[in-house]
N, CA and C atoms as a LAMMPS dump frame, in Angstrom:
ITEM: TIMESTEP
0
ITEM: NUMBER OF ATOMS
297
ITEM: BOX BOUNDS ff ff ff
-5.0000000000000000e+02 5.0000000000000000e+02
-5.0000000000000000e+02 5.0000000000000000e+02
-5.0000000000000000e+02 5.0000000000000000e+02
ITEM: ATOMS id mol type element x y z
1 1 1 N -62.487 -338.962 88.571
2 1 2 C -61.385 -338.452 87.475
3 1 3 C -60.526 -337.349 88.067
4 2 1 N -61.041 -336.654 89.091
5 2 2 C -60.646 -335.659 89.791
6 2 3 C -59.457 -336.046 90.653
7 3 1 N -60.086 -336.758 91.391
8 3 2 C -58.732 -337.619 92.109
9 3 3 C -57.805 -338.276 91.27
10 4 1 N -58.05 -339.317 90.26
11 4 2 C -56.753 -339.656 89.691
12 4 3 C -56.206 -338.764 88.925
13 5 1 N -56.876 -337.623 88.658
14 5 2 C -55.854 -336.481 87.963
15 5 3 C -55.292 -335.898 88.825
16 6 1 N -55.379 -335.664 90.076
17 6 2 C -54.679 -334.845 91.042
18 6 3 C -53.364 -336.087 91.575
19 7 1 N -53.947 -337.183 91.684
20 7 2 C -52.795 -338.328 91.816
21 7 3 C -51.528 -338.177 90.778
22 8 1 N -52.144 -338.252 89.649
23 8 2 C -50.933 -338.137 88.451
24 8 3 C -50.251 -336.98 88.45
25 9 1 N -50.997 -335.55 88.624
26 9 2 C -50.095 -334.699 88.539
27 9 3 C -48.96 -334.675 90.059
28 10 1 N -49.756 -335.15 90.824
29 10 2 C -48.618 -335.166 92.134
30 10 3 C -47.447 -336.204 92.028
31 11 1 N -47.48 -337.242 91.363
32 11 2 C -47.074 -338.175 90.64
33 11 3 C -45.821 -337.461 89.854
34 12 1 N -45.978 -336.759 89.212
35 12 2 C -45.142 -335.942 88.239
36 12 3 C -44.555 -335.202 88.774
37 13 1 N -45.008 -334.261 89.882
38 13 2 C -44.63 -333.426 90.52
39 13 3 C -43.267 -334.237 91.545
40 14 1 N -43.781 -335.418 91.747
41 14 2 C -42.624 -335.974 92.701
42 14 3 C -41.143 -336.006 91.831
43 15 1 N -41.38 -336.053 90.8
44 15 2 C -40.162 -336.375 90.052
45 15 3 C -39.26 -335.049 89.791
46 16 1 N -39.907 -333.696 90.306
47 16 2 C -38.825 -332.65 89.548
48 16 3 C -37.832 -332.902 91.023
49 17 1 N -36.682 -333.115 90.574
50 17 2 C -35.35 -332.854 91.108
51 17 3 C -35.033 -331.913 92.094
52 18 1 N -34.64 -331.89 93.34
53 18 2 C -34.266 -330.588 94.636
54 18 3 C -33.436 -329.801 93.316
55 19 1 N -33.77 -328.302 93.919
56 19 2 C -32.63 -327.424 92.814
57 19 3 C -33.292 -327.167 91.881
58 20 1 N -34.635 -327.617 91.263
59 20 2 C -35.217 -327.549 89.96
60 20 3 C -36.819 -326.823 90.411
61 21 1 N -37.131 -326.258 89.285
62 21 2 C -38.902 -325.737 89.301
63 21 3 C -39.287 -326.149 87.947
64 22 1 N -40.62 -326.449 88.143
65 22 2 C -41.51 -326.8 86.842
66 22 3 C -42.765 -325.782 86.721
67 23 1 N -43.242 -325.374 86.013
68 23 2 C -44.316 -324.565 85.673
69 23 3 C -45.71 -325.452 85.564
70 24 1 N -46.708 -324.958 86.262
71 24 2 C -47.834 -325.878 86.06
72 24 3 C -48.297 -326.284 84.937
73 25 1 N -47.856 -325.363 83.613
74 25 2 C -48.162 -325.72 82.146
75 25 3 C -47.273 -326.94 81.89
76 26 1 N -46.041 -326.644 82.276
77 26 2 C -45.144 -328.493 81.973
78 26 3 C -45.542 -329.348 82.783
79 27 1 N -46.375 -329.39 84.151
80 27 2 C -46.532 -330.218 84.705
81 27 3 C -47.673 -330.838 83.537
82 28 1 N -49.278 -329.946 83.69
83 28 2 C -50.236 -330.144 82.59
84 28 3 C -49.696 -330.995 81.514
85 29 1 N -48.812 -330.254 80.737
86 29 2 C -48.06 -331.086 79.297
87 29 3 C -47.681 -332.182 79.313
88 30 1 N -46.584 -332.655 80.29
89 30 2 C -46.205 -333.953 81.083
90 30 3 C -47.259 -335.108 81.123
91 31 1 N -48.734 -334.24 81.558
92 31 2 C -49.531 -335.698 81.71
93 31 3 C -50.411 -335.84 80.671
94 32 1 N -50.127 -335.34 79.787
95 32 2 C -51.169 -335.263 78.521
96 32 3 C -52.411 -334.565 78.395
97 33 1 N -52.303 -333.625 79.116
98 33 2 C -53.726 -332.658 79.392
99 33 3 C -52.84 -331.264 79.58
100 34 1 N -52.708 -330.613 78.15
101 34 2 C -51.686 -329.527 78.009
102 34 3 C -52.426 -328.047 78.479
103 35 1 N -53.876 -327.921 78.46
104 35 2 C -54.629 -327.12 78.82
105 35 3 C -55.339 -327.363 80.085
106 36 1 N -54.775 -327.77 81.02
107 36 2 C -54.933 -328.02 82.158
108 36 3 C -54.4 -327.433 83.511
109 37 1 N -53.396 -326.813 83.494
110 37 2 C -52.405 -326.13 84.069
111 37 3 C -53.052 -325.479 85.688
112 38 1 N -54.405 -324.889 85.634
113 38 2 C -55.054 -324.796 86.594
114 38 3 C -55.358 -325.793 87.655
115 39 1 N -55.892 -326.869 86.821
116 39 2 C -56.297 -327.854 87.686
117 39 3 C -54.739 -328.632 88.186
118 40 1 N -53.582 -328.505 87.744
119 40 2 C -52.367 -328.65 88.679
120 40 3 C -52.378 -328.229 89.897
121 41 1 N -52.619 -326.869 89.528
122 41 2 C -52.729 -325.697 90.72
123 41 3 C -53.591 -326.578 91.849
124 42 1 N -54.94 -326.899 91.254
125 42 2 C -55.862 -327.479 92.58
126 42 3 C -55.295 -328.743 93.154
127 43 1 N -54.183 -329.763 92.121
128 43 2 C -53.755 -330.652 92.735
129 43 3 C -52.804 -330.378 93.929
130 44 1 N -51.934 -329.363 93.612
131 44 2 C -50.84 -328.72 94.534
132 44 3 C -51.765 -328.19 95.872
133 45 1 N -52.609 -327.973 95.787
134 45 2 C -53.311 -327.363 96.91
135 45 3 C -54.277 -328.258 97.654
136 46 1 N -54.288 -329.469 97.296
137 46 2 C -55.039 -330.719 97.896
138 46 3 C -54.122 -331.624 98.095
139 47 1 N -52.645 -331.484 98.043
140 47 2 C -51.567 -332.399 97.925
141 47 3 C -51.662 -333.039 99.423
142 48 1 N -51.854 -332.219 100.237
143 48 2 C -51.855 -332.798 102.244
144 48 3 C -52.662 -334.195 102.083
145 49 1 N -53.909 -334.158 100.886
146 49 2 C -54.738 -335.401 101.291
147 49 3 C -54.256 -336.449 101.081
148 50 1 N -53.076 -336.579 99.84
149 50 2 C -52.596 -337.538 99.273
150 50 3 C -51.166 -337.795 99.869
151 51 1 N -50.779 -337.24 100.609
152 51 2 C -49.454 -337.597 101.217
153 51 3 C -48.512 -336.37 100.817
154 52 1 N -47.064 -336.205 100.694
155 52 2 C -46.441 -335.577 100.772
156 52 3 C -45.642 -335.249 99.241
157 53 1 N -45.756 -334.074 98.605
158 53 2 C -45.335 -333.974 97.515
159 53 3 C -44.488 -332.398 97.217
160 54 1 N -43.35 -332.185 96.42
161 54 2 C -42.758 -331.464 96.812
162 54 3 C -43.238 -330.222 95.864
163 55 1 N -44.39 -330.1 95.994
164 55 2 C -45.155 -328.715 95.606
165 55 3 C -44.563 -327.337 95.265
166 56 1 N -43.955 -327.374 96.246
167 56 2 C -43.23 -325.865 96.449
168 56 3 C -42.11 -325.963 95.342
169 57 1 N -41.925 -326.701 94.455
170 57 2 C -41.256 -326.471 92.96
171 57 3 C -42.114 -326.372 92.007
172 58 1 N -43.178 -326.153 92.101
173 58 2 C -43.916 -325.91 90.794
174 58 3 C -44.63 -324.085 91.454
175 59 1 N -44.422 -323.558 90.194
176 59 2 C -44.419 -322.22 89.854
177 59 3 C -44.901 -321.541 88.727
178 60 1 N -45.258 -320.362 88.252
179 60 2 C -46.333 -320.048 87.114
180 60 3 C -44.917 -320.055 86.048
181 61 1 N -45.599 -320.2 84.95
182 61 2 C -44.45 -320.327 83.45
183 61 3 C -43.449 -318.638 83.586
184 62 1 N -43.892 -317.693 84.111
185 62 2 C -42.955 -316.68 84.428
186 62 3 C -42.179 -316.713 85.596
187 63 1 N -42.271 -317.891 86.416
188 63 2 C -41.454 -317.688 87.58
189 63 3 C -42.262 -317.106 88.84
190 64 1 N -43.272 -317.017 88.774
191 64 2 C -43.999 -316.246 90.112
192 64 3 C -44.349 -317.47 91.026
193 65 1 N -44.429 -317.24 92.361
194 65 2 C -44.445 -317.913 93.393
195 65 3 C -45.986 -317.835 93.469
196 66 1 N -46.448 -319.18 94.207
197 66 2 C -47.717 -318.957 94.896
198 66 3 C -48.082 -317.706 95.788
199 67 1 N -49.239 -317.201 95.335
200 67 2 C -49.432 -316.08 96.288
201 67 3 C -50.153 -316.302 97.572
202 68 1 N -49.669 -315.818 98.601
203 68 2 C -49.8 -316.323 100.161
204 68 3 C -49.291 -317.443 100.662
205 69 1 N -48.23 -317.988 100.134
206 69 2 C -47.181 -318.835 100.407
207 69 3 C -46.086 -318.253 101.009
208 70 1 N -45.783 -318.134 101.781
209 70 2 C -44.465 -317.245 102.175
210 70 3 C -43.219 -318.074 101.993
211 71 1 N -43.827 -319.326 102.574
212 71 2 C -42.43 -320.072 102.919
213 71 3 C -41.827 -320.877 101.521
214 72 1 N -42.583 -320.769 100.471
215 72 2 C -42.292 -321.254 99.168
216 72 3 C -40.862 -320.829 98.778
217 73 1 N -40.805 -319.279 98.773
218 73 2 C -39.178 -318.843 98.528
219 73 3 C -38.02 -319.489 99.232
220 74 1 N -38.347 -319.517 100.744
221 74 2 C -37.496 -320.152 101.588
222 74 3 C -37.164 -321.844 101.112
223 75 1 N -38.253 -322.132 100.578
224 75 2 C -37.998 -323.749 100.698
225 75 3 C -37.015 -324.138 99.201
226 76 1 N -37.135 -323.317 98.383
227 76 2 C -36.454 -323.11 97.064
228 76 3 C -35.165 -322.664 97.257
229 77 1 N -34.634 -321.614 98.36
230 77 2 C -33.565 -320.994 98.324
231 77 3 C -32.749 -322.301 99.242
232 78 1 N -33.431 -322.579 99.621
233 78 2 C -32.495 -323.834 100.535
234 78 3 C -32.361 -324.984 99.682
235 79 1 N -32.758 -325.16 98.919
236 79 2 C -32.449 -326.29 97.463
237 79 3 C -31.375 -325.433 96.644
238 80 1 N -31.402 -324.247 96.546
239 80 2 C -30.168 -323.542 95.604
240 80 3 C -30.874 -323.053 94.767
241 81 1 N -32.308 -322.778 94.558
242 81 2 C -33.206 -322.304 93.443
243 81 3 C -32.619 -320.713 93.442
244 82 1 N -32.47 -319.923 92.281
245 82 2 C -32.11 -318.555 92.22
246 82 3 C -33.213 -317.714 91.81
247 83 1 N -33.059 -316.78 92.507
248 83 2 C -34.331 -315.857 92.073
249 83 3 C -33.454 -314.435 91.154
250 84 1 N -34.797 -313.64 90.155
251 84 2 C -34.228 -312.686 89.898
252 84 3 C -34.591 -311.43 90.748
253 85 1 N -34.221 -310.311 90.416
254 85 2 C -34.32 -309.112 91.081
255 85 3 C -35.948 -308.775 91.246
256 86 1 N -36.489 -309.171 90.4
257 86 2 C -38.054 -308.825 90.69
258 86 3 C -38.752 -309.85 91.587
259 87 1 N -38.124 -310.937 92.138
260 87 2 C -38.673 -311.626 92.82
261 87 3 C -39.207 -313.118 92.487
262 88 1 N -38.974 -313.284 91.192
263 88 2 C -39.629 -314.511 90.147
264 88 3 C -38.122 -315.569 90.356
265 89 1 N -38.761 -316.48 89.96
266 89 2 C -37.592 -317.918 90.137
267 89 3 C -36.849 -317.665 88.425
268 90 1 N -35.492 -317.353 88.583
269 90 2 C -34.818 -317.4 87.188
270 90 3 C -35.028 -318.963 86.623
271 91 1 N -35.991 -318.682 85.705
272 91 2 C -36.57 -319.879 84.69
273 91 3 C -35.343 -320.499 84.236
274 92 1 N -34.584 -319.502 83.361
275 92 2 C -33.909 -320.355 82.259
276 92 3 C -32.354 -321.05 83.153
277 93 1 N -32.179 -320.639 84.393
278 93 2 C -31.369 -321.75 85.086
279 93 3 C -31.993 -322.406 86.187
280 94 1 N -33.11 -322.394 86.465
281 94 2 C -33.638 -323.384 87.458
282 94 3 C -34.89 -324.469 86.859
283 95 1 N -35.131 -324.068 85.659
284 95 2 C -36.395 -325.041 85.056
285 95 3 C -35.847 -326.271 85.142
286 96 1 N -36.713 -327.723 85.475
287 96 2 C -36.638 -328.697 85.263
288 96 3 C -36.623 -329.123 83.522
289 97 1 N -35.542 -329.779 82.978
290 97 2 C -35.481 -330.072 81.832
291 97 3 C -35.859 -331.866 82.011
292 98 1 N -36.825 -331.798 81.99
293 98 2 C -37.384 -333.448 82.279
294 98 3 C -37.153 -334.507 80.992
295 99 1 N -37.162 -335.833 81.62
296 99 2 C -37.364 -337.015 80.382
297 99 3 C -36.632 -336.854 78.965
C-alpha cells in the first residue's frame, strides 16, 4: 500500500508545471486522500527510489519550504516562482490551479 501511495503521489507531483507549486495537502486531496498530507511528504523524501519527480515544487499550504533543503528555493526561483518578504512562496501568485 505504501509503495502504491508513494507512486501515485509522485505521479501527481510530476504534473505540477514549471513555475508553479502545490501544497502537500493539495496533492493528497487530488489523490483522493485529503487527510494524508504527511504521507505525501514521505513520498517526496523517498522519491529517489522511484526516479525523478519535481518534489521541489511541493511546499506547505502557507508556502513554507522543506526544512534542511537549502537548494529548494534556488530551484524554484530558477523556474520563476516568487517569494514573500518572510521567505515563503507567494501562494496567491504561484499555486498550481490543477485540472
